[in-house]
C-alpha positions in Angstrom: -4.0 -17.4 17.2 -0.3 -16.8 17.9 0.5 -16.7 21.6 1.6 -13.4 23.2 5.3 -12.9 22.7 5.3 -14.9 19.4 6.1 -12.9 16.4 3.2 -12.3 14.0 4.5 -11.0 10.7 1.1 -10.9 9.1 -0.4 -8.9 12.0 2.5 -6.5 12.0 2.2 -5.9 8.2 -1.5 -5.2 8.6 -1.0 -2.9 11.5 1.6 -0.9 9.5 -0.8 -0.5 6.6 -3.8 0.7 8.5 -2.7 4.4 8.7 -2.3 4.6 4.9 -5.9 3.5 4.6 -6.9 6.4 7.0 -7.7 3.9 9.8 -6.3 5.3 13.1 -6.2 4.0 16.7 -5.9 0.3 15.8 -3.1 -1.7 17.4 -2.1 -5.2 18.5 -3.3 -6.8 15.3 -2.9 -10.6 15.4 -3.8 -13.0 12.6 -5.0 -16.5 13.2 -7.1 -19.1 11.7 -10.8 -20.1 12.3 -11.9 -23.8 12.2 -15.6 -24.7 12.3 -16.6 -28.2 13.6 -20.1 -29.8 14.1 -20.1 -32.1 17.1 -22.7 -34.3 18.7 -22.6 -33.7 22.4 -24.8 -34.3 25.4 -24.7 -30.6 26.4 -22.7 -27.4 25.9 -20.1 -28.4 28.5 -19.5 -31.7 26.8 -19.1 -30.0 23.4 -16.6 -27.6 24.9 -14.6 -30.4 26.5 -14.5 -32.4 23.4 -13.6 -29.6 21.0 -10.9 -28.3 23.5 -9.4 -31.8 23.4 -9.4 -31.8 19.5 -7.8 -28.4 19.5 -5.0 -29.1 22.1 -4.2 -32.6 20.7 -4.5 -32.0 16.9 -5.4 -28.5 15.6 -3.2 -26.1 17.6 0.4 -26.1 18.2 0.5 -25.5 22.0 4.0 -24.1 21.9 3.1 -21.1 19.6 -0.7 -20.9 19.4 -3.6 -20.5 21.6 -7.3 -21.3 20.8 -10.7 -20.1 21.8 -13.8 -22.2 21.6 -17.3 -20.8 20.8 -20.3 -23.1 21.0 -23.2 -22.2 18.8 -26.5 -24.1 18.8 -27.7 -25.7 15.6 
């Protein structure tokens, strides 16, 4: 997801189009990407730490993007 303060042209375009579709009261639209990983980990904390490292070192540009980790059981 783009960090706060970083321009998000896709989000802005969607936000401007919403009223034409009769959708009111929606603001602060941000567009990002979703990446799914399956990881072998000892526990949920280990999974979060390892996925956070992958995101911060490889998948996200820390200058303009933030990331959020969700752990789901298999």
